[in-house]
C-alpha positions as a LaTeX table, in Angstrom:
\begin{tabular}{lrrr}
\hline
Residue & $x$ (\AA) & $y$ (\AA) & $z$ (\AA) \\
\hline
Met1 & 0.02 & $-0.02$ & 0.06 \\
Pro2 & 1.32 & 3.37 & $-0.91$ \\
Asp3 & 2.53 & 5.84 & 1.94 \\
Ala4 & $-0.34$ & 8.28 & 2.80 \\
Pro5 & 0.42 & 11.92 & 1.85 \\
Ile6 & 2.78 & 13.91 & 4.28 \\
Ala7 & $-0.08$ & 16.40 & 5.70 \\
Tyr8 & 0.68 & 19.99 & 6.76 \\
Val9 & $-1.44$ & 22.24 & 8.76 \\
Leu10 & $-0.57$ & 25.79 & 8.00 \\
Lys11 & $-2.36$ & 29.32 & 8.94 \\
Arg12 & $-2.40$ & 30.72 & 5.25 \\
Phe13 & $-0.80$ & 28.85 & 2.21 \\
Pro14 & 0.82 & 30.00 & 0.29 \\
Arg15 & 2.39 & 33.14 & 2.15 \\
Phe16 & 5.05 & 35.08 & 0.28 \\
Ser17 & 7.11 & 35.53 & 3.63 \\
Glu18 & 7.36 & 31.58 & 4.38 \\
Thr19 & 9.32 & 30.39 & 1.59 \\
Phe20 & 11.17 & 27.82 & 4.00 \\
Ile21 & 7.59 & 25.97 & 4.02 \\
Leu22 & 7.39 & 25.94 & 0.37 \\
Asn23 & 10.95 & 24.72 & $-0.17$ \\
Glu24 & 10.17 & 22.12 & 2.41 \\
Leu25 & 6.99 & 20.82 & 0.78 \\
Leu26 & 8.96 & 20.97 & $-2.67$ \\
Ala27 & 12.06 & 18.80 & $-1.10$ \\
His28 & 9.44 & 16.21 & 0.24 \\
Glu29 & 7.90 & 15.90 & $-3.45$ \\
Ala30 & 11.34 & 15.78 & $-4.97$ \\
Ala31 & 12.05 & 12.70 & $-2.68$ \\
Gly32 & 8.90 & 10.91 & $-4.33$ \\
Ala33 & 6.50 & 11.79 & $-1.21$ \\
Lys34 & 2.79 & 13.05 & $-1.87$ \\
Thr35 & 1.74 & 16.07 & 0.24 \\
Arg36 & $-1.31$ & 17.58 & 1.21 \\
Val37 & $-1.94$ & 21.02 & 2.88 \\
Tyr38 & $-4.62$ & 22.21 & 5.17 \\
Ser39 & $-4.65$ & 26.03 & 5.32 \\
Leu40 & $-6.62$ & 27.48 & 8.29 \\
Leu41 & $-7.38$ & 30.64 & 6.24 \\
Ala42 & $-7.49$ & 31.83 & 2.58 \\
Pro43 & $-3.84$ & 32.99 & 1.48 \\
Pro44 & $-3.45$ & 36.74 & 1.50 \\
Glu45 & $-3.36$ & 38.67 & $-1.85$ \\
Glu46 & 0.12 & 39.15 & $-2.51$ \\
Pro47 & 2.89 & 38.22 & $-5.06$ \\
Arg48 & 3.62 & 34.38 & $-5.53$ \\
His49 & 7.04 & 32.84 & $-5.82$ \\
Ala50 & 7.76 & 31.31 & $-9.27$ \\
Arg51 & 8.55 & 27.68 & $-7.57$ \\
Leu52 & 5.00 & 27.47 & $-6.38$ \\
Ala53 & 3.77 & 26.50 & $-9.87$ \\
Asp54 & 6.01 & 23.23 & $-9.03$ \\
Leu55 & 4.44 & 22.08 & $-6.32$ \\
Lys56 & 1.91 & 19.17 & $-6.74$ \\
Ala57 & 0.33 & 19.33 & $-3.12$ \\
Glu58 & $-3.54$ & 19.63 & $-2.95$ \\
Val59 & $-4.45$ & 22.71 & $-0.86$ \\
Met60 & $-7.64$ & 22.57 & 1.20 \\
Ile61 & $-8.65$ & 25.88 & 2.39 \\
Leu62 & $-10.90$ & 25.38 & 5.70 \\
Lys63 & $-14.28$ & 27.40 & 6.05 \\
Glu64 & $-15.45$ & 28.78 & 8.84 \\
His65 & $-18.66$ & 27.00 & 8.68 \\
Gly66 & $-19.17$ & 23.31 & 9.10 \\
Ser67 & $-20.48$ & 20.60 & 11.37 \\
Gly68 & $-19.18$ & 17.48 & 13.15 \\
Ala69 & $-17.11$ & 19.14 & 15.62 \\
Asp70 & $-18.64$ & 17.27 & 18.66 \\
Gly71 & $-16.09$ & 14.34 & 18.99 \\
Val72 & $-13.33$ & 17.21 & 18.99 \\
Val73 & $-15.18$ & 19.18 & 21.66 \\
Gln74 & $-15.68$ & 16.39 & 24.24 \\
Ser75 & $-11.73$ & 15.58 & 23.82 \\
Ala76 & $-10.57$ & 19.44 & 24.03 \\
Asp77 & $-8.15$ & 20.93 & 26.94 \\
Ala78 & $-9.33$ & 24.38 & 28.05 \\
Ala79 & $-5.58$ & 25.21 & 28.19 \\
Leu80 & $-5.41$ & 24.82 & 24.42 \\
Phe81 & $-7.58$ & 27.70 & 24.09 \\
Ser82 & $-6.29$ & 30.29 & 26.52 \\
Gly83 & $-7.22$ & 33.87 & 25.48 \\
Lys84 & $-9.88$ & 32.67 & 22.86 \\
Ser85 & $-13.41$ & 33.73 & 22.62 \\
Pro86 & $-16.19$ & 31.20 & 22.38 \\
Gln87 & $-16.61$ & 31.92 & 18.69 \\
Glu88 & $-12.74$ & 31.46 & 18.01 \\
Ile89 & $-12.76$ & 28.15 & 19.98 \\
Asp90 & $-15.58$ & 26.80 & 18.03 \\
Ala91 & $-14.20$ & 27.76 & 14.84 \\
Leu92 & $-10.96$ & 26.04 & 15.46 \\
Gln93 & $-12.85$ & 22.94 & 16.70 \\
Arg94 & $-14.93$ & 22.94 & 13.36 \\
Lys95 & $-11.62$ & 23.30 & 11.42 \\
Ala96 & $-9.97$ & 20.40 & 13.11 \\
Ala97 & $-13.20$ & 18.05 & 12.48 \\
Ala98 & $-12.82$ & 19.26 & 8.88 \\
Ile99 & $-9.34$ & 18.26 & 8.78 \\
Ala100 & $-9.92$ & 14.77 & 10.44 \\
Ala101 & $-12.87$ & 13.85 & 8.07 \\
Asp102 & $-10.58$ & 14.57 & 5.18 \\
Ala103 & $-7.55$ & 12.86 & 6.83 \\
Arg104 & $-9.43$ & 9.54 & 7.34 \\
Thr105 & $-10.58$ & 9.26 & 3.69 \\
Arg106 & $-6.82$ & 9.69 & 2.49 \\
Gly107 & $-5.28$ & 7.33 & 5.35 \\
Ile108 & $-3.61$ & 10.16 & 7.07 \\
Ser109 & $-2.58$ & 9.41 & 10.57 \\
His110 & $-0.10$ & 12.04 & 11.34 \\
Leu111 & $-0.31$ & 15.85 & 10.94 \\
His112 & 2.61 & 18.23 & 10.92 \\
Ala113 & 2.07 & 21.96 & 11.92 \\
His114 & 4.32 & 25.09 & 11.22 \\
Phe115 & 4.26 & 27.44 & 14.47 \\
Gly116 & 3.13 & 26.35 & 17.88 \\
Ser117 & $-0.12$ & 28.72 & 17.44 \\
Asp118 & $-3.64$ & 27.89 & 16.10 \\
Thr119 & $-2.10$ & 25.49 & 13.46 \\
Thr120 & $-0.64$ & 23.15 & 16.04 \\
Thr121 & $-3.99$ & 23.68 & 18.21 \\
Val122 & $-6.03$ & 22.24 & 15.28 \\
Ala123 & $-3.41$ & 19.69 & 14.32 \\
Cys124 & $-3.81$ & 18.36 & 17.94 \\
Leu125 & $-7.22$ & 18.24 & 17.99 \\
Ala126 & $-7.58$ & 16.56 & 14.63 \\
Ala127 & $-4.94$ & 14.28 & 15.71 \\
Arg128 & $-7.09$ & 13.19 & 18.64 \\
Ala129 & $-10.11$ & 12.86 & 16.54 \\
Ile130 & $-8.61$ & 10.27 & 14.06 \\
Gly131 & $-6.58$ & 8.57 & 16.92 \\
Gly132 & $-3.42$ & 9.69 & 15.36 \\
Thr133 & $-0.40$ & 11.78 & 16.16 \\
Tyr134 & 0.80 & 15.25 & 15.44 \\
Ser135 & 4.12 & 17.41 & 15.40 \\
Phe136 & 4.95 & 20.82 & 14.97 \\
Thr137 & 7.80 & 23.07 & 14.03 \\
Ala138 & 8.38 & 25.95 & 16.55 \\
His139 & 10.17 & 29.02 & 15.18 \\
Ala140 & 10.11 & 32.42 & 17.22 \\
Lys141 & 6.84 & 34.34 & 17.89 \\
Asp142 & 4.86 & 31.14 & 18.51 \\
Ile143 & 7.20 & 30.28 & 21.40 \\
Tyr144 & 8.13 & 33.73 & 23.02 \\
His145 & 5.56 & 36.21 & 22.51 \\
Thr146 & 3.32 & 36.93 & 25.35 \\
Tyr147 & $-0.20$ & 36.56 & 24.27 \\
Val148 & $-2.43$ & 36.23 & 27.65 \\
Ser149 & 0.10 & 36.17 & 30.49 \\
Pro150 & 3.45 & 34.27 & 30.84 \\
Glu151 & 1.53 & 31.81 & 33.02 \\
Ala152 & $-1.08$ & 31.09 & 30.84 \\
Asp153 & 1.03 & 31.11 & 27.75 \\
Ala154 & 3.26 & 28.49 & 29.24 \\
Glu155 & 0.60 & 26.04 & 30.23 \\
Met156 & $-0.84$ & 26.30 & 26.74 \\
Arg157 & 2.46 & 25.81 & 25.09 \\
Cys158 & 3.03 & 22.81 & 27.46 \\
Val159 & 0.06 & 21.05 & 26.60 \\
Lys160 & 0.96 & 21.21 & 22.91 \\
Leu161 & 4.69 & 20.24 & 23.64 \\
Arg162 & 3.65 & 17.34 & 25.84 \\
Glu163 & 1.33 & 15.78 & 23.60 \\
Ala164 & 3.09 & 16.03 & 20.31 \\
Ala165 & 4.83 & 13.11 & 19.00 \\
Phe166 & 7.98 & 15.19 & 18.39 \\
Val167 & 8.69 & 18.94 & 18.11 \\
Ala168 & 11.19 & 20.19 & 15.60 \\
Thr169 & 12.68 & 23.63 & 16.20 \\
Val170 & 14.87 & 25.87 & 14.18 \\
Ser171 & 17.70 & 26.60 & 16.75 \\
Asp172 & 19.68 & 25.21 & 19.91 \\
Tyr173 & 18.60 & 28.29 & 21.54 \\
Asn174 & 14.99 & 27.41 & 20.87 \\
Ala175 & 15.48 & 23.86 & 21.86 \\
Arg176 & 16.83 & 24.56 & 25.29 \\
His177 & 13.96 & 27.16 & 25.97 \\
Leu178 & 11.37 & 24.43 & 25.13 \\
Ser179 & 13.08 & 21.79 & 27.20 \\
Asp180 & 13.01 & 24.10 & 30.16 \\
Leu181 & 9.34 & 24.92 & 29.45 \\
Cys182 & 8.44 & 21.33 & 29.33 \\
Pro183 & 11.13 & 18.62 & 30.35 \\
Glu184 & 9.07 & 15.86 & 28.90 \\
Ala185 & 8.83 & 17.07 & 25.35 \\
Arg186 & 10.43 & 15.33 & 22.46 \\
Ile187 & 12.67 & 18.12 & 21.06 \\
Thr188 & 14.64 & 17.99 & 18.00 \\
Arg189 & 16.71 & 20.83 & 16.68 \\
Leu190 & 16.39 & 20.99 & 12.88 \\
Tyr191 & 17.62 & 23.97 & 11.16 \\
Asn192 & 15.59 & 25.39 & 8.14 \\
Gly193 & 17.16 & 24.28 & 4.80 \\
Ile194 & 18.44 & 26.15 & 2.11 \\
Asp195 & 18.23 & 25.11 & $-1.69$ \\
Leu196 & 22.06 & 25.27 & $-2.19$ \\
Ala197 & 21.44 & 24.61 & $-5.97$ \\
Ala198 & 19.50 & 27.89 & $-6.16$ \\
Phe199 & 21.68 & 29.98 & $-3.79$ \\
Gln200 & 25.18 & 29.67 & $-5.22$ \\
Pro201 & 28.06 & 31.87 & $-4.29$ \\
Val202 & 27.88 & 35.39 & $-5.83$ \\
Asp203 & 30.24 & 36.37 & $-8.89$ \\
Gln204 & 32.81 & 38.82 & $-7.26$ \\
Ala205 & 32.46 & 40.84 & $-10.43$ \\
Thr206 & 28.86 & 41.65 & $-9.73$ \\
Gln207 & 29.60 & 42.72 & $-6.08$ \\
Gln208 & 29.28 & 46.47 & $-5.27$ \\
His209 & 31.83 & 47.66 & $-2.49$ \\
Gly210 & 29.95 & 48.96 & 0.52 \\
Gln211 & 26.64 & 47.47 & $-0.54$ \\
Leu212 & 24.37 & 45.88 & 2.03 \\
Ile213 & 21.36 & 43.90 & 1.81 \\
Ala214 & 18.97 & 43.48 & 4.86 \\
Val215 & 15.69 & 41.35 & 4.17 \\
Gly216 & 12.54 & 41.01 & 6.31 \\
Arg217 & 9.35 & 41.84 & 7.57 \\
Met218 & 9.14 & 45.43 & 8.70 \\
Val219 & 8.43 & 44.53 & 12.22 \\
Ala220 & 9.98 & 45.77 & 15.60 \\
Lys221 & 12.16 & 42.47 & 16.22 \\
Lys222 & 13.93 & 42.82 & 12.94 \\
Gly223 & 15.95 & 46.06 & 14.32 \\
Phe224 & 15.72 & 47.84 & 11.03 \\
Asp225 & 15.35 & 51.19 & 12.95 \\
Val226 & 18.74 & 50.35 & 14.59 \\
Leu227 & 20.08 & 49.73 & 11.13 \\
Leu228 & 19.12 & 52.99 & 9.89 \\
Asp229 & 20.86 & 54.58 & 12.75 \\
Ala230 & 23.97 & 52.50 & 12.08 \\
Cys231 & 23.78 & 53.73 & 8.20 \\
Ala232 & 23.80 & 57.31 & 9.72 \\
Leu233 & 26.78 & 56.63 & 11.82 \\
Leu234 & 28.67 & 55.25 & 8.91 \\
Lys235 & 27.88 & 58.02 & 6.70 \\
Ala236 & 29.08 & 60.44 & 9.28 \\
Arg237 & 32.27 & 58.43 & 9.28 \\
Asn238 & 32.55 & 58.85 & 5.60 \\
Val239 & 32.41 & 55.09 & 5.16 \\
Pro240 & 31.22 & 54.28 & 1.76 \\
Val241 & 28.00 & 52.51 & 2.14 \\
Ser242 & 24.42 & 51.88 & 0.45 \\
Leu243 & 21.89 & 49.43 & 1.90 \\
Ser244 & 19.04 & 47.77 & 0.20 \\
Leu245 & 16.19 & 47.06 & 2.78 \\
Val246 & 13.98 & 44.28 & 1.29 \\
Gly247 & 10.54 & 43.62 & 2.76 \\
Ser248 & 6.99 & 45.08 & 3.74 \\
Gly249 & 5.18 & 45.44 & 6.99 \\
Pro250 & 3.32 & 47.50 & 9.30 \\
Leu251 & 6.48 & 49.73 & 10.20 \\
Asp252 & 7.06 & 50.55 & 6.73 \\
Glu253 & 5.99 & 54.14 & 6.82 \\
Thr254 & 7.73 & 54.63 & 10.14 \\
Leu255 & 10.98 & 53.62 & 8.68 \\
Arg256 & 10.59 & 55.65 & 5.76 \\
Ala257 & 10.04 & 58.61 & 7.77 \\
Lys258 & 13.00 & 57.82 & 9.98 \\
Arg259 & 15.01 & 57.39 & 6.72 \\
Ala260 & 14.13 & 60.85 & 5.79 \\
Ala261 & 14.91 & 62.46 & 9.14 \\
Leu262 & 18.35 & 61.10 & 8.85 \\
Gly263 & 18.86 & 62.14 & 5.43 \\
Leu264 & 19.41 & 58.87 & 4.16 \\
Glu265 & 17.30 & 58.66 & 0.96 \\
His266 & 20.41 & 58.39 & $-1.20$ \\
Val267 & 22.13 & 55.75 & 1.03 \\
Val268 & 19.02 & 53.56 & 1.77 \\
Ser269 & 16.69 & 51.99 & $-0.81$ \\
Met270 & 13.40 & 50.35 & 0.30 \\
Asp271 & 12.81 & 47.96 & $-2.40$ \\
Gly272 & 9.66 & 46.14 & $-1.04$ \\
Pro273 & 8.91 & 42.34 & $-1.07$ \\
Leu274 & 10.95 & 40.46 & $-3.81$ \\
Pro275 & 10.06 & 36.89 & $-4.98$ \\
Gln276 & 12.96 & 34.43 & $-4.16$ \\
Glu277 & 14.34 & 34.57 & $-7.71$ \\
Ala278 & 14.68 & 38.35 & $-7.72$ \\
Leu279 & 16.10 & 38.15 & $-4.19$ \\
Ile280 & 18.64 & 35.81 & $-5.37$ \\
Gln281 & 19.66 & 38.25 & $-7.99$ \\
Lys282 & 19.91 & 41.32 & $-5.71$ \\
Met283 & 22.10 & 39.48 & $-3.28$ \\
Gly284 & 24.64 & 39.12 & $-6.12$ \\
Thr285 & 25.29 & 42.69 & $-5.74$ \\
Ala286 & 25.93 & 43.03 & $-2.30$ \\
Gln287 & 29.21 & 42.83 & $-0.21$ \\
Ala288 & 27.36 & 41.62 & 3.03 \\
Ala289 & 24.01 & 40.87 & 4.41 \\
Val290 & 22.90 & 42.36 & 7.88 \\
Leu291 & 19.82 & 41.72 & 10.13 \\
Pro292 & 20.34 & 43.41 & 13.57 \\
Cys293 & 17.61 & 41.28 & 15.39 \\
Val294 & 16.17 & 42.58 & 18.76 \\
Val295 & 13.84 & 41.29 & 21.65 \\
Thr296 & 10.61 & 43.19 & 21.74 \\
Glu297 & 8.87 & 44.26 & 24.80 \\
Ser298 & 6.43 & 41.47 & 24.36 \\
Gly299 & 9.25 & 38.83 & 24.36 \\
Asp300 & 9.16 & 38.18 & 20.65 \\
Arg301 & 12.46 & 37.75 & 18.66 \\
Asp302 & 13.51 & 35.99 & 15.80 \\
Gly303 & 14.49 & 32.11 & 15.94 \\
Leu304 & 16.97 & 31.58 & 13.19 \\
Pro305 & 16.32 & 33.85 & 10.27 \\
Thr306 & 16.21 & 31.93 & 7.08 \\
Val307 & 17.66 & 35.01 & 5.09 \\
Leu308 & 20.82 & 35.08 & 6.82 \\
Leu309 & 21.19 & 31.20 & 5.94 \\
Glu310 & 20.51 & 31.97 & 2.23 \\
Ala311 & 22.92 & 34.90 & 2.51 \\
Met312 & 25.87 & 32.50 & 3.62 \\
Ala313 & 24.80 & 30.14 & 1.04 \\
Arg314 & 25.42 & 32.89 & $-1.33$ \\
Gly315 & 28.73 & 33.42 & $-0.01$ \\
Leu316 & 28.08 & 36.61 & 1.79 \\
Pro317 & 29.58 & 37.63 & 5.23 \\
Val318 & 26.71 & 38.05 & 7.79 \\
Val319 & 26.30 & 40.75 & 10.10 \\
Thr320 & 23.71 & 39.95 & 13.00 \\
Thr321 & 22.99 & 40.17 & 16.77 \\
Thr322 & 23.63 & 37.79 & 19.60 \\
Val323 & 19.74 & 37.56 & 19.99 \\
Ser324 & 18.66 & 33.92 & 20.02 \\
Gly325 & 20.15 & 31.81 & 17.24 \\
Gly326 & 22.41 & 34.49 & 15.88 \\
Pro327 & 25.56 & 32.82 & 17.44 \\
Glu328 & 24.47 & 29.53 & 15.77 \\
Ile329 & 24.47 & 31.06 & 12.21 \\
Val330 & 27.71 & 33.50 & 12.48 \\
Lys331 & 30.92 & 32.31 & 13.86 \\
Asp332 & 32.17 & 35.98 & 14.85 \\
Gly333 & 35.31 & 36.95 & 12.72 \\
Leu334 & 35.04 & 33.70 & 10.69 \\
Thr335 & 31.70 & 33.92 & 8.94 \\
Gly336 & 30.46 & 37.47 & 9.83 \\
Arg337 & 30.34 & 39.68 & 12.75 \\
Leu338 & 28.26 & 39.40 & 15.75 \\
Cys339 & 27.01 & 42.62 & 17.82 \\
Ala340 & 24.94 & 43.56 & 20.67 \\
Pro341 & 21.16 & 44.03 & 20.07 \\
Gly342 & 19.87 & 47.56 & 20.13 \\
Asp343 & 23.14 & 49.21 & 19.84 \\
Ala344 & 23.46 & 51.21 & 16.81 \\
Thr345 & 27.26 & 52.04 & 17.57 \\
Ser346 & 28.15 & 48.21 & 17.98 \\
Leu347 & 26.37 & 47.39 & 14.86 \\
Ala348 & 27.96 & 50.35 & 12.95 \\
Asp349 & 31.45 & 49.19 & 14.05 \\
Ala350 & 30.68 & 45.27 & 13.03 \\
Leu351 & 29.63 & 46.56 & 9.61 \\
Glu352 & 32.76 & 48.90 & 9.02 \\
Asp353 & 34.88 & 46.02 & 9.98 \\
Val354 & 33.52 & 43.74 & 7.40 \\
Leu355 & 33.31 & 46.41 & 4.69 \\
Ala356 & 36.89 & 47.90 & 5.11 \\
Val357 & 38.73 & 44.74 & 3.88 \\
Pro358 & 37.02 & 43.28 & 0.72 \\
Asp359 & 39.49 & 40.22 & 0.49 \\
Arg360 & 38.76 & 39.38 & 4.45 \\
Ala361 & 34.85 & 39.88 & 3.71 \\
Arg362 & 35.14 & 37.37 & 0.68 \\
Leu363 & 37.04 & 34.82 & 3.13 \\
Met364 & 34.47 & 35.22 & 5.69 \\
Gly365 & 31.56 & 34.52 & 2.67 \\
Gln366 & 33.64 & 31.41 & 1.70 \\
Ala367 & 33.55 & 30.11 & 5.38 \\
Gly368 & 29.64 & 30.98 & 5.46 \\
Arg369 & 29.14 & 28.84 & 2.34 \\
Arg370 & 30.73 & 25.95 & 3.64 \\
Arg371 & 29.06 & 26.34 & 7.07 \\
Ala372 & 25.64 & 26.45 & 4.93 \\
Glu373 & 26.70 & 23.32 & 3.19 \\
Asp374 & 27.21 & 21.46 & 6.46 \\
Leu375 & 24.42 & 22.40 & 8.41 \\
Phe376 & 21.33 & 24.03 & 6.35 \\
Asp377 & 21.21 & 21.62 & 3.10 \\
Leu378 & 17.42 & 21.64 & 2.27 \\
Thr379 & 17.43 & 18.18 & 1.07 \\
Thr380 & 19.27 & 16.65 & 4.05 \\
Asn381 & 17.30 & 18.49 & 6.66 \\
Ala382 & 13.92 & 18.11 & 4.95 \\
Gly383 & 14.71 & 14.25 & 4.89 \\
Arg384 & 15.32 & 14.17 & 8.36 \\
Leu385 & 11.91 & 16.01 & 9.00 \\
Arg386 & 10.23 & 13.47 & 6.49 \\
Lys387 & 11.84 & 10.52 & 8.34 \\
Leu388 & 10.20 & 11.89 & 11.66 \\
Ile389 & 6.82 & 12.27 & 10.32 \\
Arg390 & 6.69 & 8.82 & 8.53 \\
Asp391 & 8.03 & 7.20 & 12.04 \\
Pro392 & 7.35 & 9.62 & 14.78 \\
Ala393 & 8.86 & 7.29 & 17.35 \\
Arg394 & 12.15 & 8.04 & 15.81 \\
Ala395 & 12.08 & 11.37 & 17.85 \\
Thr396 & 12.88 & 9.47 & 20.81 \\
Gln397 & 16.32 & 8.69 & 19.50 \\
Glu398 & 16.94 & 12.04 & 17.79 \\
Ala399 & 15.43 & 14.43 & 20.40 \\
Ala400 & 18.29 & 17.08 & 21.13 \\
\hline
\end{tabular}
């Protein structure tokens, strides 16, 4: 009998900013697996990556209405719904019931979610309903952000961690945090994978001296306001620098106003979101990549930013902060530079150090490429996840 599809529970699919999920699904299919995606909400109206056309997965977008949630309701834990209204709880239960009904017809007994939020709640409920198992990949906001209170959030997360067949997470930093939160959870550190064939080392002939690239959503945890201050400091020091800021988000206008106030319109270009193919090309002109992550007041922070792994695969030195997984990505002085979060002077110093000696920057980039090959290969890392999904008991041996 053929294997059942590998089934993912996602909040919205496809989503432009979550290329790591698309790449993971494509890697499963390249290895011969069938895939099935359950999307809790309709995807946003936004650009699409070209590689989406290669995905064979059937995507089921779950509706708000429906019936048959009774079996789910009876087995539900109140802790799973911390902070949710009765209407939200009912909607999640109905979505879980819809997934369970579909999964039964397809022989699916295991569900994998990305992010330990509503997606994992629904995967948990659906797995209970079919008598199966679930797992999830924990990233950042889903495990650090305060939603209700530290105590209520910890209880909610522990229910999901404890019941999951395994939990993959994207950094050792995260794995330690989750193990402290729930010692009995089966935690596996599994880095996001990068398509190393697509992200080839840059041609030195296309690189522009002093050109930086920073990529991410325009949200507080990325530290882009600090990056603008650092660019102003470099400009004042007469350091040749230009920055391409790629992405969009709620702080877009705030950052544009700050750029104007600092007189950086001719130094910093705000290029909006780019499809992966265009991003790969833009990286080819950069001398270094930068992402000055910070911890927000709510506790939110990045886990292990995929874009920095992509930059390393392109052979670029990387400048980031010591927040969460930063030291796992960057070996300070070898593959790039680490600096203190929220400190524009420290960031400017690190950037100047990388830009000042192009030959040293190239050596850092080459070391970064080797590190990407060793740790962040998509085929290898997606293969590990696929084995765990096919045989969840394996997590007992592979848990970090």
